N, C-alpha and C positions, 0 to 999 in steps of 0.2 A: 504493500500500500504506500509506504513512504517513497519507494523508488518511482512509482507511477505519478504521485502527486508532485514530485520534483523534476520529472523529465521535461525536456524541452523539445519542440517549441510549445507543446501543450501536453495534457495528461494522457500518456499512452504506455503500453507495456508489451512484452513478448515473453512467452513461456515456451521453452524447448521441450520436446518429448512429452507433451501433455497427455496424448492419447496412446493407448496400447499400440505398439508398432505393427503387429499383425493385423489388428482391426483396420488400421488405415491402409495397409497394403491390400486387404480384401475390398475395402471401399474403392480404392483406386481401380481395381479390376472390374468391379461392378460399374463404375462410372464409364470406363472405356468400352464396355461391352453392352451395357443396358440403357444408357442415356443418350438421347439424340440432342445435339447442340445446334443452335441457330446462330448464324453470324449476324450481329447487330452493329450498326455503324451510324453515328450521328456526328455533330460538329465537335463533340467533346470526347467521344470514345469509339473504339473499335474492339469488339470482344466477341467470343463465342460463348453463348450462355444457354444453360438448361432452362426449362420452365421453372417457375417459382416452386420450391419444394415445401411451402408452408402447409399444403394440404396432404403431405406425405402420409400422415396418419389416417387420412380418409380414403386412401386408395383401396381398390379391391384386393382381395387376398392373393390373387394370381400375380398382380403387379408387385405387391409387397414381398412375395417369395423371391422375386428377382433382385430386390434391393434390401435384403435383411440387415446388412451391416450399416448401410447409410441410415436406415430407420433407427437402428440402435444408437448411432452417434447423435441423431437428432434428439432422441429421448434423453440422452445424457446431458447435452448442451442446454436443454430447456427444463431439466429437472429442478426441483426446489433447491436441492443442495448446491448445485453449480450456479444457479441464478443468484442465490444468497452470497456465494463466494465472490462472484463478479460484482455484485452490488457493493460489497464491503471493500474490496481492494480498489475500486474506482470511486467510491463514495458518490455513486450516481443516484441513490434512492432506489426504491423497490422497482422490480422488473416484471413485466407481464408474463404469465404462464400460458395464457390462451392465444396471444398474438405471436405466432411463429413466423419468421421471415428468413428464408434460407434458399440459396441457389448454388449451382456449381458453374464455375467459369473456367475456360481454358484460353489463355493468351498465346496465340501462335505468332510467328514472325509478322511484324507490322502492327500488332495489337497494342493498344495503349489506353490510358484514361487520364484526361487532363485535370488540372487543379479544381477541386471542389471541397465542400465542407461536410457533406453527407446529411445536411439538414433537410429532411423530408418527413412530413407527418409527425408521428409520435416516437420516432427513433431516439433512443437514449444512449446505447453503446453499439459501436460497430466492431465486428470481429472477422478475422480471416484465418482459416486453417490451410496451410500450404501443402500441396501434394505433387510436387515435381518428381521426377524419377528418384526413387528412394536409394538407388544404388550408385548415383552420381551426384557430386556436389554441383549446385547451381552457382555459376560464377558471375561475378559482378559485370563483366563485359557482355554477358548474354542480354542485359537489360531486364526489364520486368521488375525492377526494385520498387518498393514502397517508399516514397519520399514524403517528408513532413516539412511544412513551410511555416515560418513565423509570419507575423503580420506587421505591415508598415503602420497601419491604423486599423481600428475596428472594421472588419469585413473587407479589408484590403490586404491580400497576401503578398509577401515579398516575392521577388522573382527567383530567388535562390533558396533551396532547401537547407536546413541545418541538421537534419537527421535522415538516415536512409537505412532500410532493412533489405538485405539481399535474401530472397526467400529460399528456405531449405525445407526438406521433407519433415513433417511433424513439428512445424513451428505454428504457434497460436499467437497471432498479433491482434491487438485490440486498442481502442481508445474511446474515451468518453466524448460524445458529440457535444461540441461547444459552439453554438451559433456565432458565426463571424470570426471564429478562431481555429477550428479544427481542419485547417486546409491541408490537403494531401493529393498526391497523384500516383499513377503507376507508369513508370518509364516504358517507352516502346520496347518491345521484345525484338532483338536484332538478329536472332539465330533461328534455325529451323528446329526448334524444340518446343515442347508444350509446358507452359507454366500453369499447371492445374491447381485450382484452389476451391475451397468451399467458403462462400461469403454469407454472412448473416448479420442480423441486428436484433438487439433486445429493445423492447418498447416500454413506454409508460404503461402502468397497469390499466386494464380496461374494466368496464363495469361487470363483465362476466368473470373476472378474476375473483378468487376466494378471499384474497387479502391484498392490501396495498393500494386499492383503488381510492382516489380522492376526487369527489365530484368537482368538475370544472378545471382540474389540473391540465388535462390535455388541451382543452379549449384555450386556456391561458398561454400554454406553450406554443400552440399554433398561431395565436394572435401576435406573440412576441416575434416569431419567425417571419410572419408576413411583413412586419415592419422593417425587416432587414434590407428591403429594396431601397429604402430611403437613407442611403449611406451619407453620413455627414462628411462633407468635403472641406470643412473649415480649415483643416491643417495643411491643405495643399495650395500651392501658389502656381499660377499659370502666367505665361507670357503676356505682358500688358501692351507691348508694342507690335503693331501690325508690320509684318515683313513683306516686301514685294515678292510677287510670284517669280519663279525662275523662268526665263525665256530662252 
């Protein structure tokens, strides 16, 4: 907890070998053989992504039989014990048990994700479990690193990162989502290798949760985040002299 609270540029952490090695290897096999990926590309990212796995527990028995290890991992990550652990070490407040938010991503050559702060809806903690080739070290020059950026001012990220995580098999990286401050990106992958990962979020407790729900908390959070579009520019100066156009 102390390490996370004192990390720069914002509160984040990484735990090595969190999950049983064989379980993750089995999950990697399931992902490669049973999950279909769709290439998605916008102005800020290019990634190959599975469908949202939030409804994994609602799948029919035949489908679940093809993904037993992935289902097991989902149950662990959103268990009361592990959610309480994550809440404590990040000091984030209670986390929802009923709102599950999980997907599998694979970054191939050319894939990337530009700078953003993960502030969407009721998200409270972001996490990633890395699943590149377990028998080979993922090297820095491959690209695909998770980079963390400080802020020039509220809601204005600096152009250069101050922390970077080169992903390795069975690393669990996470950070508390801080509107206007938790800026990060994923470097472009520069080699013909797969940077496989499981991405998820923990959310503010919902009304359906047995504990932790506070009426109006999510509405207040959403209202605060909506106001972020009105970035205060008072600390910035701009050229006051008009310059002639080049001819």
